[in-house]
N, C-alpha and C positions, 0 to 999 in steps of 0.2 A: 063680531062675525059668529054665526051659528056653527055648532059642531059639524053640521052637514056641509057648510061652505068650506070649512077647514079640511074635511074629508075629500071634498072636490079638488082642492089643491094637491092633496096627497095622491089622489088618483092621477092627476096630470104629471106629478113627479114620477110615478110609476110608468106612465106612457113615455116620458122623456128617457128614462133608463132603458125601457124596452126598445125604443128606437135605436139606441146605441148597440144593444145586443143584436138587433136585426141587421144593422149595417155591418157589424163586426163579423157576423156569421155568413153574410152573403156578398161581401165586398169583392172577393176574388172570383166570383162566378163570371163566366164569359158572357159577352154580349153587352149591349147598352141597356141599362135598366130603366132608362127614361128620365125625364126631368123631375126633380123633387126627391129622387131616391137618396142622393148623397146629402142633401140639405135637410132631410127629415128631422134629424136631431136638433138642428138649429131652429126649425119651425116650432118644435115642442118647447125649446128653451125660451123663445120669444113669448109664447102663450103663458108660460109660468111666470115670467118676469112681470107681465101685465097683471096677472092675478095677485102676485106678491105686492105690487105697487098699490093695489087697492085694498090690501088686507087691513082690517081694523079690529083685529082680535087682540089677545093678550100678548105681552112681550115674550113670555116663555114659548108660546105657540109659534109666534113669528120667528123667534130665534131657531127653533127646531126645524121649521120649514126651510129657512134660509140655509141652515147647516146642511140639510139634505140636498138642497139645490146646488150648493158648492161641491159636495161630494160627487154628484152626478156630472156636474160641469167639468170637474177634474178628469173624470173618465173620458169625456168627449175630447178634452185637450190632449190627453195621452194618445187616444186613437188618431187624432189629427196629426200629431207629431210622428207617430210610428209609420203612418201611411204616406206622409210627406206629399211630394208634388203630385203623385197620382190621384190622391184624394182631393187635393186643393184644385187640381184641374177640373175635377167633376163639380166641385162647389162653384167654380167660376162659370162652368157651363150652365149650372142651375141659375146663377145670378143673371146671366145674359137672357136665358129663357124667361125668367119671371119679370125682368125689366121690360121685355117686348110684350109680354102678356099684360102687364100693368098699363103699358102704352095703349094697347088695344082696348082694355077695359075703360080707360078714361075717355077714349073716343066714343065708346058705346054710351057712357054716361051723358056726354054732350049731345048725343043723338036721341037721348031720352029712352034708350032701350033697356037700361038697367038702373036700379037704385044703387047709388054709391055705397050704401051701408050693407048691401046684399051681394055685391060682386065678389066672388071668391078670389079673383086676381087682385082686387083692391085690398082684400084682407091680408094678402101676402106682403103688403107694404112694409110691415115690421121686419119680415124676413129679408127683404131687399136691403134694408138699412143694416141689419145684422151681418149679412154676407159682405156688404161693402166694408164694414168695419173689420171683419175677419180677413179679408183679402187685400185690403189697402196696403201698399208697400210691396206686394208680391206681383201684382198685376196692374196694368193701366186701366183704371176704372173711371178716369176723369170724364169720358164720354157718357158713361152710364149715370154718373152723378149729375151731370148737366141735364140729361134727359129727364131724370126723376125729379129734379128740382123744378123744371119747367112744368112737368105733369102735375106735381103737387100744387103749384100756383094756379094752374088751369082748373084743377078739380075744385079748389076752394074759392076761386075767383068769382064765379057766377052768383052763388048764393051766400057766400061767406061761411058756409057750413063745411067743416073738415070732417070727412067720414071717420068712423071709429078706427078703421084700419091704418090711418095715417098717424103715426106717433113720432115723437121726437125723443132722441136719446140725449140727455144732458143739455136740452134746449138746442140741439144741433140736428140737422137732417142727416148728416153723415159724420159720426163722431170719429175722432182720431183713433188709430189703432191702440187700444189700451190693453193692459194685462187682462187676463180672463177674469170673470166674475169671482173666481176663487180667491183673487187678490183684493176683493171687496172695493172695486172702483166703479160699480154700476149704481144707478139710481135706486135699485131695489134695496141696497144696503144703506144708502144715505137717507132713506125715508124715515127710519126710526133712530132712536137713541137708546142707550142703556144696554140691556142684556143682549140684544141682537148684535151689538158690536163687540161684545166681549167674549165671543165663542173662541 
């Protein structure tokens, strides 16, 4: 991986941390901030995990990037714990909103009105999976999981092509609620061996 590509991941790590700063600073403001506000850090987190899973640079660079990813993820975990149900209710609202938008986007794909690789609501499929993982056990998300599973199958059923936005975590559509990535139980950590594990 070129230095420019490594810098690109570092830039996304900065965006991830900035999204936590933003929500920390504005979380208590009155009014409904709209869908996606609460889950913005989780969206950034998903994009970084995708980048790290495709990293093909040196072990020391990989270990440094993963270490920074864990540090920022721990900040998000702390914020989530401190704000408790109020924040998680907003995450659940975002999950419901994005699930319905994903449903609409898949319908538009079938109508030939959008390309599945270009639909922004399709690209949030990773975020839907991440929010399901995060909220499982605290909310009844069985209906959302059933809907998303059906939509995934419908989206890939016609052409056999699964759009870039549909990804699986540990070969599962909706992973069990695991410890945070800071506990090193995500695919991004399992991808490599050696120094990345020994931090």
